[in-house]
C-alpha positions as CSV (number, residue, x, y, z in Angstrom):
1,M,87.1,153.1,127.7
2,D,90.9,152.9,128.3
3,R,92.3,153.9,131.6
4,P,95.8,154.0,132.9
5,P,96.7,150.7,134.6
6,D,97.3,152.4,138.0
7,S,93.7,153.6,138.1
8,T,91.9,152.7,141.4
9,R,88.4,153.5,140.2
10,D,86.0,150.6,140.7
11,E,83.9,149.3,137.9
12,G,80.1,149.1,138.0
13,N,77.5,150.8,140.1
14,Q,78.7,152.8,143.0
15,P,76.7,154.4,145.9
16,A,75.9,158.0,145.5
17,P,78.3,160.4,147.2
18,G,77.1,161.3,150.7
19,D,74.5,158.5,150.7
20,D,75.7,157.2,154.0
21,N,78.2,158.4,156.6
22,P,81.3,156.2,156.1
23,I,81.3,155.2,159.8
24,M,77.6,155.1,160.5
25,Q,75.0,153.0,158.8
26,C,72.4,155.7,158.1
27,T,69.6,153.9,156.2
28,P,67.7,152.6,159.3
29,Y,67.8,156.1,160.7
30,R,66.5,157.7,157.5
31,E,63.7,155.1,157.4
32,A,62.9,155.9,161.0
33,V,62.7,159.7,160.2
34,S,60.4,159.0,157.3
35,A,58.2,156.8,159.4
36,R,58.1,159.5,162.1
37,F,57.0,162.2,159.6
38,D,54.3,159.8,158.3
39,G,52.9,159.4,161.9
40,E,54.1,155.8,162.1
41,S,56.4,154.2,164.7
42,P,60.0,154.9,163.8
43,G,61.0,151.4,164.9
44,L,63.8,152.9,167.0
45,P,63.9,154.5,170.4
46,A,63.3,158.3,170.0
47,G,66.4,159.1,171.9
48,E,68.6,156.9,169.7
49,L,67.1,158.5,166.6
50,D,67.5,162.0,167.9
51,A,71.1,161.3,169.0
52,H,72.0,160.0,165.5
53,L,70.5,163.1,163.9
54,A,72.5,165.3,166.3
55,A,75.7,163.4,165.4
56,C,75.3,162.9,161.7
57,P,75.2,166.0,159.5
58,G,74.1,164.0,156.4
59,C,71.0,162.6,158.2
60,A,70.2,165.9,159.8
61,A,70.2,167.5,156.4
62,W,68.2,164.6,154.9
63,S,65.7,164.9,157.8
64,R,65.2,168.7,157.1
65,R,64.6,168.0,153.4
66,A,62.2,165.1,154.2
67,E,60.3,167.3,156.6
68,L,59.9,170.0,153.9
69,V,58.7,167.5,151.3
70,T,56.2,166.1,153.9
71,R,54.8,169.5,154.7
72,M,54.5,170.4,151.0
73,A,52.6,167.1,150.3
74,V,50.2,167.9,153.2
75,E,49.6,171.3,151.8
76,V,49.0,170.0,148.2
77,E,46.6,167.4,149.6
78,R,44.6,170.1,151.3
79,Y,44.0,171.9,148.0
80,I,43.2,168.7,146.1
81,V,40.7,167.3,148.6
């Protein structure tokens, strides 16, 4: 594909838009949220995790979606078992 020489688009795989806050490293917090929903230790102090969720709209939204998916899985499991 030909592009103009002044193009600043990078080649290759790129992270998905909104994957992480450009200032914060969100992956450890999202893993901690997932662990919390699974009843496991989040591996982070609860206050630190909660503070991040309060400050990061992307992770707060991710947490709400993860909570919904977790609840749905629990409900489905009740009907299957």
